[in-house]
DSSP file (Angstrom, degrees, kcal/mol; ACC not computed):
  #  RESIDUE AA STRUCTURE BP1 BP2  ACC     N-H-->O    O-->H-N    N-H-->O    O-->H-N    TCO  KAPPA ALPHA  PHI   PSI    X-CA   Y-CA   Z-CA
    1    1 A M              0   0    0      0, 0.0     2,-0.4     0, 0.0     0, 0.0   0.000 360.0 360.0 360.0 128.7 -151.0   13.6   42.0
    2    2 A L        -     0   0    0      2,-0.0     2,-0.6     0, 0.0     0, 0.0  -0.747 360.0-145.1 -95.1 139.2 -151.0   17.2   41.0
    3    3 A E        -     0   0    0     -2,-0.4     2,-0.5     0, 0.0     0, 0.0  -0.917  23.9-126.0-101.2 121.8 -153.4   18.6   38.4
    4    4 A N        +     0   0    0     -2,-0.6     3,-0.1     1,-0.2    -2,-0.0  -0.536  30.6 176.1 -71.0 117.6 -151.6   21.4   36.4
    5    5 A L        -     0   0    0     -2,-0.5     2,-0.3     1,-0.4    -1,-0.2   0.834  66.8 -17.8 -89.6 -38.9 -153.8   24.5   36.5
    6    6 A Y        -     0   0    0      2,-0.0    -1,-0.4     0, 0.0     2,-0.2  -0.974  43.8-173.2-163.1 156.4 -151.4   26.8   34.5
    7    7 A D        +     0   0    0     -2,-0.3     2,-0.4    -3,-0.1    -3,-0.0  -0.698  28.8 169.1-153.4  91.9 -147.8   27.0   33.5
    8    8 A V        -     0   0    0     -2,-0.2     2,-0.5     2,-0.0    -2,-0.0  -0.905  24.5-162.2-120.1 133.6 -147.2   30.4   31.9
    9    9 A T        +     0   0    0     -2,-0.4     2,-0.4     2,-0.0    -2,-0.0  -0.964  25.1 168.2-110.0 131.7 -144.0   32.2   30.9
   10   10 A E        -     0   0    0     -2,-0.5     2,-0.5     2,-0.0    -2,-0.0  -1.000  36.7-128.3-145.5 139.2 -144.4   35.9   30.3
   11   11 A S        +     0   0    0     -2,-0.4     2,-0.3    22,-0.0    -2,-0.0  -0.774  42.4 176.9 -82.3 131.9 -142.2   38.9   29.8
   12   12 A S        -     0   0    0     -2,-0.5     2,-0.4    21,-0.1    21,-0.2  -0.914  31.1-115.1-137.4 163.1 -143.3   41.5   32.3
   13   13 A S  E     -A   32   0A   0     19,-1.1    19,-3.1    -2,-0.3     2,-0.4  -0.801  27.3-160.3 -97.7 137.9 -142.4   45.0   33.5
   14   14 A V  E     -A   31   0A   0     -2,-0.4     2,-0.6    17,-0.2    17,-0.2  -0.978   5.6-161.1-123.9 132.4 -141.2   45.4   37.1
   15   15 A N  E     -A   30   0A   0     15,-2.5    15,-2.5    -2,-0.4     2,-0.5  -0.955   7.3-158.7-111.8 115.9 -141.1   48.7   39.0
   16   16 A F  E     -A   29   0A   0     -2,-0.6     2,-0.4    13,-0.2    13,-0.2  -0.847  14.7-174.7 -95.1 127.0 -138.8   48.8   42.0
   17   17 A V  E     +A   28   0A   0     11,-3.1    11,-3.1    -2,-0.5     2,-0.4  -0.984  11.7 177.8-129.0 126.5 -139.8   51.5   44.5
   18   18 A G  E     +A   27   0A   0     -2,-0.4     2,-0.3     9,-0.2     9,-0.2  -0.997  12.0 165.5-127.1 128.8 -138.0   52.5   47.7
   19   19 A C  E     -A   26   0A   0      7,-2.5     7,-3.1    -2,-0.4     2,-0.4  -0.971  15.3-164.0-140.6 152.7 -139.3   55.4   49.8
   20   20 A V  E     +A   25   0A   0     -2,-0.3     5,-0.2     5,-0.2     2,-0.2  -0.996   9.3 172.1-138.0 144.4 -138.6   56.7   53.3
   21   21 A S        -     0   0    0      3,-3.1    54,-0.0    -2,-0.4    -2,-0.0  -0.729  54.2 -88.1-131.5-175.6 -140.5   59.1   55.6
   22   22 A E  S    S+     0   0    0     -2,-0.2     3,-0.1     1,-0.2    -2,-0.0   0.797 128.3  34.5 -65.3 -26.5 -140.0   60.1   59.2
   23   23 A E  S    S+     0   0    0      1,-0.1     2,-0.3    51,-0.1    -1,-0.2   0.779 122.0  14.6 -97.5 -31.8 -142.3   57.2   60.2
   24   24 A S        -     0   0    0     50,-0.1    -3,-3.1    51,-0.0     2,-0.4  -0.878  47.7-143.1-146.1 164.7 -141.5   54.4   57.7
   25   25 A R  E     -A   20   0A   0     -2,-0.3     2,-0.4    -5,-0.2    -5,-0.2  -0.996  20.9-167.3-132.3 136.5 -139.4   52.9   55.0
   26   26 A F  E     +A   19   0A   0     -7,-3.1    -7,-2.5    -2,-0.4     2,-0.4  -0.983  12.1 178.4-127.0 134.6 -140.9   51.0   52.1
   27   27 A D  E     +A   18   0A   0     -2,-0.4    18,-3.0    -9,-0.2    19,-0.6  -0.935  21.6 164.5-133.4 109.2 -139.1   48.8   49.5
   28   28 A F  E     -AB  17  44A   0    -11,-3.1   -11,-3.1    -2,-0.4     2,-0.4  -0.915  30.8-153.4-128.7 151.0 -141.5   47.2   47.0
   29   29 A A  E     -AB  16  43A   0     14,-2.4    14,-3.0    -2,-0.3     2,-0.6  -0.993  14.4-161.5-116.1 130.8 -141.3   45.5   43.6
   30   30 A I  E     -AB  15  42A   0    -15,-2.5   -15,-2.5    -2,-0.4     2,-0.7  -0.956   3.8-160.1-116.7 114.4 -144.4   45.8   41.5
   31   31 A V  E     -AB  14  41A   0     10,-2.9    10,-2.5    -2,-0.6     2,-0.6  -0.842   6.2-151.7-100.0 112.0 -144.7   43.2   38.7
   32   32 A Y  E     +A   13   0A   0    -19,-3.1   -19,-1.1    -2,-0.7     2,-0.3  -0.746  33.2 154.9 -86.4 120.6 -147.0   44.3   35.9
   33   33 A T        -     0   0    0     -2,-0.6   -21,-0.1     2,-0.2    -2,-0.0  -0.908  54.7-129.1-142.7 162.8 -148.4   41.1   34.4
   34   34 A H  S    S+     0   0    0     -2,-0.3     4,-0.4     3,-0.1     3,-0.3   0.537  88.5  88.3 -90.4  -9.3 -151.4   39.9   32.4
   35   35 A H  S >  S+     0   0    0      1,-0.2     3,-1.1     2,-0.2    -2,-0.2  -0.232  70.8  47.5 -76.9 174.9 -151.8   37.1   34.9
   36   36 A F  G >  S-     0   0    0      1,-0.3     3,-1.8     2,-0.2    -1,-0.2   0.843 135.5 -65.1  58.5  37.1 -153.9   37.5   38.1
   37   37 A F  G 3  S-     0   0    0     -3,-0.3    -1,-0.3     1,-0.3    -2,-0.2   0.806  98.6 -54.3  58.3  31.6 -156.8   39.0   36.1
   38   38 A G  G <  S+     0   0    0     -3,-1.1    -1,-0.3    -4,-0.4    -2,-0.2   0.392 102.7 134.6  86.7  -2.7 -154.6   42.0   35.2
   39   39 A K    <   -     0   0    0     -3,-1.8    -1,-0.3    -4,-0.2    15,-0.2  -0.650  57.5-120.6 -80.5 132.0 -153.7   42.9   38.8
   40   40 A P        -     0   0    0      0, 0.0    13,-2.8     0, 0.0     2,-0.7  -0.375  24.2-116.7 -65.0 150.2 -150.0   43.7   39.3
   41   41 A L  E     -BC  31  52A   0    -10,-2.5   -10,-2.9    11,-0.2     2,-0.6  -0.828  28.6-155.8 -89.5 117.2 -148.2   41.5   41.8
   42   42 A V  E     -BC  30  51A   0      9,-2.8     9,-1.9    -2,-0.7     2,-0.5  -0.854  10.7-170.3 -99.7 122.4 -147.0   43.7   44.7
   43   43 A V  E     -BC  29  50A   0    -14,-3.0   -14,-2.4    -2,-0.6     2,-0.7  -0.958  17.7-144.0-119.6 122.1 -144.0   42.3   46.6
   44   44 A C  E  >  -B   28   0A   0      5,-3.0     4,-2.3    -2,-0.5   -16,-0.2  -0.758   8.8-159.5 -81.2 117.5 -142.7   43.8   49.9
   45   45 A M  T  4 S+     0   0    0    -18,-3.0    -1,-0.2    -2,-0.7   -17,-0.1   0.692  87.4  54.7 -73.6 -18.1 -138.9   43.4   49.7
   46   46 A Q  T  4 S+     0   0    0    -19,-0.6    -1,-0.2     1,-0.1   -18,-0.1   0.886 124.0  19.7 -81.5 -41.6 -138.6   43.7   53.5
   47   47 A T  T  4 S-     0   0    0      2,-0.2    -2,-0.2    21,-0.1     3,-0.1   0.644  93.3-128.3-103.9 -18.1 -141.0   41.0   54.5
   48   48 A G     <  +     0   0    0     -4,-2.3     2,-0.2     1,-0.3    -3,-0.1   0.463  61.5 140.1  80.5   0.6 -141.2   38.9   51.4
   49   49 A R        -     0   0    0     -5,-0.2    -5,-3.0    19,-0.1     2,-0.3  -0.526  28.1-178.3 -79.1 145.5 -145.0   39.1   51.5
   50   50 A S  E     +C   43   0A   0     -7,-0.2    -7,-0.2    -2,-0.2    -9,-0.1  -0.957  13.1 173.7-143.1 159.6 -146.8   39.6   48.2
   51   51 A A  E     -C   42   0A   0     -9,-1.9    -9,-2.8    -2,-0.3     2,-0.4  -0.942  37.6-111.1-162.4 141.5 -150.3   40.0   46.8
   52   52 A P  E     +C   41   0A   0      0, 0.0     2,-0.3     0, 0.0   -11,-0.2  -0.660  53.9 171.1 -70.7 130.0 -152.0   40.7   43.5
   53   53 A M        -     0   0    0    -13,-2.8     2,-0.3    -2,-0.4    -2,-0.0  -0.979  26.2-171.8-144.5 153.6 -153.4   44.2   43.9
   54   54 A C    >   -     0   0    0     -2,-0.3     3,-1.3   -15,-0.2     4,-0.5  -0.824  49.8 -88.9-131.9 176.7 -155.1   47.1   42.1
   55   55 A A  G >  S+     0   0    0     33,-2.7     3,-1.4     1,-0.3     4,-0.3   0.834 123.0  61.9 -57.8 -34.9 -156.0   50.6   43.1
   56   56 A D  G >  S+     0   0    0     32,-0.4     3,-1.3     1,-0.3     4,-0.3   0.812  94.5  62.6 -62.5 -29.4 -159.4   49.4   44.4
   57   57 A D  G X  S+     0   0    0     -3,-1.3     3,-0.7     1,-0.2    -1,-0.3   0.686  91.2  68.0 -69.1 -17.1 -157.7   47.2   47.0
   58   58 A L  G <  S+     0   0    0     -3,-1.4    -1,-0.2    -4,-0.5    -2,-0.2   0.593  78.9  79.3 -79.8 -10.5 -156.2   50.2   48.6
   59   59 A K  G <  S+     0   0    0     -3,-1.3     2,-0.7    -4,-0.3    -1,-0.2   0.814  84.9  66.2 -66.2 -29.5 -159.5   51.5   49.9
   60   60 A D    X>  -     0   0    0     -3,-0.7     4,-1.1    -4,-0.3     3,-0.9  -0.843  65.6-164.4-101.2 108.8 -159.5   49.0   52.8
   61   61 A A  H 3> S+     0   0    0     -2,-0.7     4,-2.5     1,-0.3     5,-0.2   0.822  88.9  63.5 -60.1 -32.7 -156.7   49.8   55.3
   62   62 A E  H 3> S+     0   0    0      1,-0.2     4,-2.8     2,-0.2     5,-0.3   0.856  96.9  57.3 -61.0 -35.0 -157.1   46.3   56.8
   63   63 A V  H <> S+     0   0    0     -3,-0.9     4,-2.7     2,-0.2     5,-0.3   0.942 109.7  43.6 -61.3 -47.6 -156.0   44.8   53.5
   64   64 A L  H  X S+     0   0    0     -4,-1.1     4,-2.0     2,-0.2     6,-0.5   0.909 114.3  50.3 -65.5 -42.1 -152.7   46.7   53.6
   65   65 A R  H  X>S+     0   0    0     -4,-2.5     4,-1.1     1,-0.2     5,-0.6   0.939 117.0  39.9 -59.8 -47.7 -152.2   45.9   57.3
   66   66 A D  H  <5S+     0   0    0     -4,-2.8    -2,-0.2     2,-0.2    -1,-0.2   0.916 117.9  45.1 -71.0 -44.7 -152.8   42.2   56.8
   67   67 A R  H  <5S+     0   0    0     -4,-2.7    -1,-0.2    -5,-0.3    -2,-0.2   0.852 129.4  22.7 -71.5 -34.3 -151.0   41.7   53.5
   68   68 A F  H  <5S-     0   0    0     -4,-2.0    -1,-0.2    -5,-0.3    -2,-0.2   0.278 100.3-118.6-120.9  11.1 -147.9   43.6   54.3
   69   69 A L  T  <5 +     0   0    0     -4,-1.1     2,-0.6     1,-0.2    -4,-0.2   0.895  53.4 159.9  54.8  47.5 -147.8   43.6   58.1
   70   70 A V      < +     0   0    0     -5,-0.6    -1,-0.2    -6,-0.5    -2,-0.1  -0.903  11.6 172.4-102.3 115.1 -148.0   47.4   58.5
   71   71 A G        +     0   0    0     -2,-0.6    -1,-0.2    -5,-0.0    -6,-0.1   0.839  49.5  85.1 -93.9 -36.5 -149.3   48.3   62.0
   72   72 A D     >  -     0   0    0      1,-0.1     4,-2.1   -49,-0.1     3,-0.2  -0.531  69.0-143.8 -73.8 125.1 -149.0   52.1   62.2
   73   73 A P  H  > S+     0   0    0      0, 0.0     4,-1.9     0, 0.0    -1,-0.1   0.846 101.8  53.5 -58.5 -34.7 -152.0   53.9   60.7
   74   74 A R  H  > S+     0   0    0      2,-0.2     4,-2.2     1,-0.2     5,-0.1   0.896 107.8  50.4 -66.4 -38.5 -149.8   56.7   59.4
   75   75 A A  H  > S+     0   0    0     -3,-0.2     4,-2.7     2,-0.2    -1,-0.2   0.873 107.3  54.1 -66.2 -36.6 -147.6   54.1   57.6
   76   76 A V  H  X S+     0   0    0     -4,-2.1     4,-2.5     2,-0.2    -1,-0.2   0.922 109.2  48.3 -62.3 -43.4 -150.7   52.6   56.1
   77   77 A D  H  X S+     0   0    0     -4,-1.9     4,-2.0     2,-0.2    -2,-0.2   0.896 112.0  49.2 -63.8 -40.1 -151.8   56.0   54.7
   78   78 A E  H  X S+     0   0    0     -4,-2.2     4,-2.6     2,-0.2    -2,-0.2   0.911 112.2  48.1 -64.7 -42.2 -148.2   56.5   53.3
   79   79 A L  H  X S+     0   0    0     -4,-2.7     4,-2.8     2,-0.2     5,-0.3   0.895 108.7  54.0 -65.8 -40.0 -148.3   53.1   51.7
   80   80 A R  H  X S+     0   0    0     -4,-2.5     4,-2.2     1,-0.2    -1,-0.2   0.909 111.2  46.2 -59.0 -43.0 -151.7   53.7   50.2
   81   81 A T  H  X S+     0   0    0     -4,-2.0     4,-1.1     2,-0.2    -2,-0.2   0.932 113.1  49.3 -65.0 -46.5 -150.4   56.9   48.7
   82   82 A L  H  < S+     0   0    0     -4,-2.6     3,-0.5     1,-0.2     4,-0.2   0.942 118.7  36.9 -59.0 -51.2 -147.2   55.2   47.4
   83   83 A L  H >X S+     0   0    0     -4,-2.8     4,-2.1     1,-0.2     3,-1.7   0.831 107.9  65.5 -73.6 -31.9 -149.1   52.3   45.8
   84   84 A G  H 3< S+     0   0    0     -4,-2.2    -1,-0.2    -5,-0.3    -2,-0.2   0.777  98.4  54.9 -61.5 -26.5 -152.0   54.4   44.6
   85   85 A Q  T 3< S+     0   0    0     -4,-1.1    -1,-0.3    -3,-0.5    -2,-0.2   0.594 119.0  32.7 -79.2 -11.2 -149.7   56.3   42.3
   86   86 A R  T <4 S+     0   0    0     -3,-1.7    -2,-0.2    -4,-0.2    -1,-0.1   0.579  97.8  84.3-123.7 -15.6 -148.6   53.0   40.6
   87   87 A L     <  -     0   0    0     -4,-2.1   -33,-0.1   -33,-0.1     2,-0.1  -0.762  69.3-128.8 -98.9 138.8 -151.5   50.6   40.6
   88   88 A P        -     0   0    0      0, 0.0   -33,-2.7     0, 0.0     2,-0.5  -0.404  19.0-115.3 -79.0 157.5 -154.2   50.6   37.9
   89   89 A T        -     0   0    0    -35,-0.2     2,-0.5   -34,-0.2   -35,-0.0  -0.827  37.3-163.5 -87.0 129.0 -157.9   50.6   38.6
   90   90 A I        -     0   0    0     -2,-0.5     2,-0.1     3,-0.0   -34,-0.1  -0.961  20.7-117.0-122.9 131.9 -159.3   47.3   37.3
   91   91 A E        -     0   0    0     -2,-0.5     2,-0.1     1,-0.1     0, 0.0  -0.398  43.3-101.1 -62.0 136.2 -162.9   46.6   36.5
   92   92 A S        -     0   0    0     -2,-0.1     2,-0.3     1,-0.0    -1,-0.1  -0.399  45.7-171.2 -63.3 132.0 -164.2   43.8   38.8
   93   93 A L        -     0   0    0     -2,-0.1     2,-0.6    -3,-0.1    -1,-0.0  -0.916  34.2-102.8-123.1 150.6 -164.3   40.5   36.9
   94   94 A E        -     0   0    0     -2,-0.3    -2,-0.0     1,-0.2     0, 0.0  -0.637  39.3-172.0 -69.1 120.3 -165.8   37.2   37.9
   95   95 A Q              0   0    0     -2,-0.6    -1,-0.2     1,-0.1   -58,-0.1   0.787 360.0 360.0 -93.0 -29.1 -162.6   35.3   38.9
   96   96 A Y              0   0    0      0, 0.0    -1,-0.1     0, 0.0    -2,-0.1   0.347 360.0 360.0-137.6 360.0 -163.8   31.7   39.4
């Protein structure tokens, strides 16, 4: 038996971003929503992996490597720059 935690329909804004460098190619969808404690949902269109993220999450390179399977340190820096221009800084909230 499932207990319903939430069932929300929301109109949201989506930013599709595609970039290429000598080292990497990135294709992301960033879904701006009020859900996930205000963190946009970042979706890698290449791997299908997604995570709610804000600018503060970009400080840790391991987070980007793990969440989006980016192995090259230069690519991680490029991704940090790309997302850093688009993700808001969100005050830490007690989530649970």
